[in-house]
C-alpha positions, -999 to +999 in steps of 0.1 A: -527-646+054-507-615+056-517-582+039-498-567+010-484-540+033-468-565+057-454-584+027-439-552+012-423-542+046-408-576+051-394-578+015-379-543+018-361-553+050-348-584+033-337-574-002-335-536+002-334-515-030-342-545-051-376-549-036-405-545-061-428-516-057-458-517-034-483-517-063-466-548-078-468-567-045-504-556-040-512-569-075-495-602-068-514-606-035-547-601-052-538-626-079-528-653-054-559-646-033-579-653-064-564-687-070-533-681-090-504-703-079-475-689-100-462-655-110-454-663-148-471-643-176-498-658-197-488-671-231-492-645-259-496-647-297-462-631-303-452-602-324-469-600-359-449-608-389-433-577-404-406-588-427-409-572-462-399-602-483-404-606-520-431-632-515-449-608-491-447-580-516-461-603-543-490-612-521-499-576-514-496-567-551-518-595-562-545-586-536-545-550-546-547-557-583-577-580-576-595-552-556-580-517-557-604-504-531-591-525-502-578-506-472-544-512-456-561-527-425-581-551-447-549-562-465-531-566-432-558-588-417-561-609-449-523-615-453-514-616-416-489-588-414-489-555-396-506-524-409-473-504-411-457-532-432-486-531-457-484-493-460-446-494-466-450-522-492-476-502-511-459-468-510-421-477-510-419-511-527-448-509-552-448-470-555-486-468-552-508-441-537-545-441-531-564-415-550-601-407-552-621-407-584-627-373-600-659-359-614-660-358-652-687-345-675-692-378-692-677-413-693-662-411-728-662-440-751-632-449-774-650-434-804-658-402-786-621-398-775-610-404-811-634-377-823-621-352-797-585-359-809-594-355-846-613-322-841-586-308-819-559-317-844-579-301-873-585-269-853-549-267-842-536-272-878-558-244-890-547-221-862-510-227-871-518-221-907-538-189-904-522-175-873-537-149-850-563-140-877-580-173-870-584-167-832-595-131-838-625-144-858-637-169-831-670-159-813-677-182-783-713-185-770-733-206-746-761-206-721-758-207-683-780-204-652-774-175-628-788-184-593-800-162-565-777-179-541-746-201-545-722-209-516-686-197-517-658-219-528-634-233-503-607-209-511-631-179-511-642-187-475-607-191-462-598-165-435-568-156-415-571-165-378-549-164-348-540-196-329-569-207-308-595-188-327-627-206-336-629-220-371-653-201-393-684-219-404-706-219-435-738-237-445-739-268-466-737-260-503-770-252-518-785-234-547-812-207-546-846-214-560-847-183-581-826-185-613-822-168-646-807-182-678-783-159-698-771-163-734-737-148-737-714-141-767-678-128-766-646-127-786-609-118-779-617-081-775-645-085-750-683-090-746-704-088-778-739-096-765-757-109-735-794-115-730-813-129-701-840-155-712-875-143-701-892-164-675-912-192-691-893-189-724-878-222-737-845-219-755-854-236-787-842-231-823-865-201-830-854-183-799-818-190-805-822-177-841-837-144-828-807-140-805-783-146-834-800-118-853-792-094-825-757-107-822-751-101-859-763-065-854-740-061-824-710-074-843-717-050-872-718-021-848-689-030-824-666-051-847-668-039-883-636-057-892-650-089-878-683-085-895-665-080-928-642-110-924-670-133-912-672-146-876-664-183-867-691-193-842-680-217-815-710-233-797-718-267-783-739-294-799-772-286-781-804-292-800-812-255-806-778-250-821-782-279-846-816-269-859-817-267-897-831-232-899-803-220-876-776-237-897-791-224-929-793-188-916-757-189-904-745-202-938-765-175-956-747-148-935-713-162-945-705-173-910-686-205-901-692-230-873-660-242-856-661-280-852-667-289-815-667-324-802-696-336-780-694-337-742-664-313-742-670-284-718-632-284-713-628-271-749-655-244-746-642-209-736-675-201-720-673-231-697-636-231-688-631-193-687-660-169-687-688-186-666-666-197-637-653-161-633-687-145-635-702-169-609-672-166-586-680-129-581-717-138-574-710-165-548-718-158-512-744-131-521-782-135-518-805-119-544-842-116-538-854-105-572-847-114-609-834-079-616-808-082-588-795-115-603-792-099-638-774-069-624-749-091-605-744-111-636-736-080-657-713-068-629-694-101-632-691-097-669-678-062-665-651-074-640-640-101-665-640-076-693-617-052-674-592-079-668-593-089-705-610-118-723-580-126-746-570-155-724-604-172-730-599-175-767-562-179-768-564-207-742-581-229-768-547-236-785-532-249-753-563-270-746-563-285-780-527-296-775-534-311-741-564-330-754-542-345-781-516-354-755-542-370-733-555-391-763-589-375-761-595-380-723-605-351-700-577-332-685-574-308-655-547-288-637-527-285-669-490-292-661-465-266-671-435-276-691-400-266-679-398-240-706-432-224-698-423-224-661-391-205-669-410-181-691-436-175-664-408-169-639-391-144-661-423-126-670-430-121-633-400-098-632-418-075-656-384-060-666-397-036-693-423-021-669-398-016-640-401+019-624-375+034-601-353+064-594-332+055-625-332+064-661-327+041-691-289+041-689-291+030-652-315+002-661-291-009-688-263-012-662-280-027-632-310-045-647-305-056-683-268-064-681-270-085-649-299-105-664-278-113-695-247-121-674-268-145-652-281-162-683-246-166-697-233-179-664-260-206-663-252-217-699-215-219-693-220-237-659-242-263-675-216-269-702-186-272-678-201-291-649-230-311-664-215-318-698-180-326-710-160-294-715-127-310-726-117-343-743-080-353-745-060-377-767-025-391-761-007-409-788+018-428-766-006-437-738+006-450-705-008-483-695-030-482-664-065-476-653-082-442-654-054-427-674-077-409-698-098-395-670-067-384-652-053-366-683-085-348-690-089-336-655-052-326-652-053-307-685-086-289-674-071-279-641-035-271-653-044-254-685-035-259-722-012-242-747-026-226-779-002-242-804-012-250-840-015-287-847+010-286-876+037-269-855+072-285-856+082-273-822+064-299-801+096-316-790+115-284-782+117-278-745+126-241-749+096-236-770+073-248-742+090-225-718+084-195-741+047-206-744+043-206-706+031-170-707+004-179-733-010-209-714-048-208-713-062-207-678-093-187-682-120-212-693-120-229-658-129-195-643-155-183-668-186-190-647-171-174-616-158-143-635-193-139-651-208-141-617-183-115-604-191-092-633-228-095-624-220-084-589-198-055-601-226-042-624-251-043-595-228-026-569-235+010-580-272+002-577-267-009-541-249+024-534-277+044-549-303+024-530-286+032-497-286+069-507-322+071-516-334+050-487-312+061-458-301+096-467-332+110-482-354+104-452-382+088-472-388+059-496-382+075-530-384+042-548-420+038-535-429+073-546-418+067-581-435+033-582-467+049-569-464+075-597-461+047-623-492+030-608-511+062-608-506+064-646-526+033-649-553+042-624-582+066-629-607+086-610-606+089-572-577+065-568-555+084-592-562+117-574-555+101-540-521+088-551-511+121-567-519+139-534-500+113-514-469+117-536-470+155-536-475+156-498-445+133-493-423+154-516-435+187-499-427+172-464-393+159-475-382+192-491-394+212-460-375+189-436-344+192-458-343+230-454-312+246-440-317+258-404-282+258-390-261+289-384-225+297-379-192+304-397-191+270-413-226+273-427-219+308-439-188+296-457-207+267-472-234+291-483-209+314-501-193+285-519-227+271-529-239+305-543-206+308-563-203+272-575-236+255-571-230+217-572-195+218-556-212+217-523-230+184-516-256+189-489-292+177-486-299+209-466-290+230-497-309+207-520-279+192-538-273+159-520-294+136-541-283+152-574-246+150-567-250+114-554-268+104-586-241+120-608-215+101-587-233+068-592-234+075-630-197+079-629-194+046-611-216+029-638-194+045-665-161+035-648-174+000-643-185-005-679-151+008-693-132-012-667-151-044-676-140-040-712-104-037-702-105-065-676-122-088-701-093-086-725-068-091-696-087-121-683-088-138-717-050-132-721-053-122-758-019-107-760-008-076-778-024-085-811-057-074-798-061-039-785-092-024-769-112-031-801-113-068-793-148-075-805-143-057-838-110-074-844-124-109-837-154-102-861-129-089-887-109-121-884-139-143-888-152-122-918-117-125-934-117-162-930-090-162-903-105-187-879-091-199-845-065-221-862-048-190-874-055-165-846-055-190-817-082-169-801-106-192-783-089-223-798-109-254-802-078-276-800-048-271-777-020-291-762-012-302-726+021-314-712+020-339-683+047-354-662+038-390-652+058-407-625+069-442-636+095-467-623+130-453-628+119-416-631+093-393-646+081-392-682+066-362-700+036-369-722+020-345-747-018-347-750-040-331-777-072-317-762-104-305-778-121-276-761-158-275-772-165-250-744-145-224-763-171-224-791-195-211-764-170-188-748-162-171-781-199-163-789-205-151-753-176-128-751-180-112-785-216-104-776-207-091-741-180-069-756-204-052-779-230-050-751-205-033-727-194-009-754-230+001-761-237+004-724-207+026-719-217+049-748-253+052-734-240+060-699-214+085-712-241+103-732-265+104-703-240+120-679-237+154-696-275+154-702-282+150-665-254+175-656-272+201-677-306+192-663-294+196-627-269+225-629-287+248-654-312+269-636-330+279-668-334+242-677-349+234-643-373+264-645-383+255-681-390+219-670-414+230-642-429+258-663-439+234-690-461+214-666-476+244-650-486+256-684-503+223-691-522+226-658-532+263-666-512+275-635-485+294-653-502+325-666-517+335-633-486+326-612-458+334-637-438+355-613-436+328-587-422+300-608-386+311-604-390+314-566-407+280-565-379+263-584-349+280-569-359+284-533-383+254-527-376+226-552-339+233-555-318+208-574-331+176-557-368+184-560-364+191-598-344+159-601-371+138-585-398+153-607-377+145-638-374+109-626-411+106-622-416+120-657-393+093-671-410+065-653-446+076-650-451+100-680-461+136-684-497+134-673-491+121-638-460+143-633-480+174-644-506+166-617-479+162-591-462+195-600-496+212-599-504+198-564-469+205-551-470+241-564-503+247-547-490+233-514-459+256-516-480+286-524-503+280-495-476+271-469-441+281-478-442+310-502-416+336-493-395+311-473-361+302-488-353+266-480-316+271-486-314+289-453-303+323-439-283+345-461-255+370-453-250+386-486-219+406-494-236+419-525-263+434-504-237+451-482-220+465-512-253+478-524-257+496-491-223+514-496-231+524-531-265+538-522-250+557-493-223+573-515-250+581-540-269+598-512-240+621-504-226+603-474-190+611-466-162+586-461-163+590-423-199+579-424-191+548-444-163+534-422-185+518-396-191+481-400-222+471-419-237+436-413-270+426-428-291+398-415-316+387-441-338+357-429-350+338-400-323+320-381-296+345-390-272+358-363-255+390-354-225+395-332-223+423-306-193+446-312-162+432-296-179+401-283-178+364-294-214+358-282-243+357-307-277+372-306-307+362-327-313+388-354-348+399-365-365+375-390-369+394-422-363+393-459-336+416-474-342+448-455-323+480-444-335+510-426-339+543-445-306+562-447-301+598-436-268+614-446-251+647-438-256+660-473-294+657-470-317+685-459-320+678-422-348+702-417-369+688-444-373+655-426-370+636-459-354+602-458-341+584-489-353+548-492-325+524-498-327+502-530-315+467-523-310+441-549-319+405-543-288+385-552-309+355-563-337+369-583-319+399-596-349+421-588-345+454-569-370+466-544-371+498-523-367+499-486-402+513-482-417+484-502-398+459-481-409+476-449-445+472-459-440+435-467-422+430-434-448+447-413-475+423-426-455+393-413-432+405-385-433+431-357-420+465-367-382+468-368-361+497-356-362+527-379-327+540-377-291+531-371-292+547-336-318+522-325-297+493-339-266+505-321-286+509-289-298+473-292-262+461-293-263+449-329-235+460-353-246+479-383 
């Protein structure tokens, strides 16, 4: 016969593109050569049955109920359907899922579960009757083993790895051979007593009684109030705890024993709270000696004590409740109710402990008020869109389907008229035209308006955040938060945070110094010295302060505007002036309810034109508005809230203005902290220079914010560290920039006249350059030349009236325009010579150098 290649070539020439592939032809040739006479496929069993019929679902359910441990593949083989069909029947049709059995301390009988419920109910009833005093008397105790080695838990051994990194490994869980038993007692306030059991000692009744004697002594010393009230001992039902001598001794001391059901570690604070936390800190560590195990156990107790043991005792109440709900069975992974989830979510905000570059009035506006508005928005939204906000009734109803639903929806959308029910003008067309201006349209928009008010109250906060984030050059919010955290820290961590904050402030204030020169800067400097905060510049140290005052004005304008817009939105008319909340309360107190005032009416009317054959018919519907009961309470509360917020903001504005503008107030603020840190007496003369030339307005403002959010102690440490940094690095340098003081020039003229100089000697121009970066123009030129870097300084004067032959020169007395102190030219020369090269000694040298004098 021919080969597969010859067959393939011949078929390709004959049928062209429809020719099978060479591999197919080769496979056919091999099959025919092996004795196959046709090319048909062998018969197959066919596709498995996969239809999910009711009878098939019933078969699967019956098989599962007979043996719940069958796998899906075993069910598929037994019934004769596919594996996927069985899985879908179990999960989708029957709603089942396969779960593994959980470990429990004991397989409880019905009697044991009933005893658990009865004891939990008794303890819970007593707790509700006696309150917190009952929990404060509970002393929990138990014994546990501390091992020299215990493997880490799964979540403890989890590590972050990059893709492709090898998975970390750990040995199979095992327990070290060395172990020590500890007997531990604690209450809500912390640890009372802990004793390791000596090696070879059995914990029997006598040993437990000796431990109780020591515990009683510890309670007397550490908790006198608890000793006087009488502890309530909570221990399990182990044999040493039930010995008659132990029970008799406890009764003779006046102590109580809290009923505790058997086999109930989930109701023992030591088992569900204390011991797991202690052993978690010991896992993954190997200890070679008994003393090392004891020290690690004590370290674990100390860690739990620092975090607080209140949750261990208080958690009993919740567990008693869950045991009753579970009908005495064991429970784990306690589910949170919706209310508790919401409370946990809100408490994560930690609103009272919020710290930022804001005071209380700012928090009232951007934090407290938006939270209240969001809550009001949620309540109104639920009422309007999940419940029924309006119900309408029509006396002469039109026949047809969905007419009631149409009327209610139309009246809700189109609005209603606040007309008394006993009015006699219902049939008057002109009356309804006059009432058009009083039609109620606000309640449909209440959720959206409340949401808009929330945004409006938060907008000034966004403006302020942009200022302190992008204009300050550093994260001021983080600095204030760090100061608040430092107030809770101690030791080395506190000192490290304080140095970090002081270093950040020192760097920011130095980088915000004025270094530019020119006419514009000179003019700005003159205006600043004359009017302080009228010049907003971060280089002059007023940018943050003026921005904060502007944001406060925004808060105040927003609060007052919200009160006005609220009344306009509610369309209350001229009967209610700006004192809307007081007038509504006055009406309610006087017995004038909504039927008289028509403010937030519960019943209103709606007119509807319905198209019928032959024309349109007008129908009058009477609608109940239960949503207005809610709106009335919300808006009365919000009016008073906005008024109080406006008053707080208005009161804080002049207070901050005085804090920022008044130089004495700023110096007094810093001086107080330096006195607390014992820095004031030795550096008294430098405080004014530190406040005016280095801190300026913005630095003092930030320190005040830290005091408001972190307290006096941390702020005192920061001021002390900042003062030390300034004294070591920047003393004598004015961060406000170069000065060209007219007052100093005038002082030159006065001293020259006092020295006997004539008018002709006073007519030449005098220009004084005072600090680094100042400029001086050459006579008759527009170009600039760098002036010497110096504090306020002038050369000694020599006038025609002086004794020329004597060689005496009168030192010029110059007055510092900022500090008000006078200093002689000789003293200033001495100071200058210590920092700068010697300057020219006479006006002739200055003229020769090309600088105008």
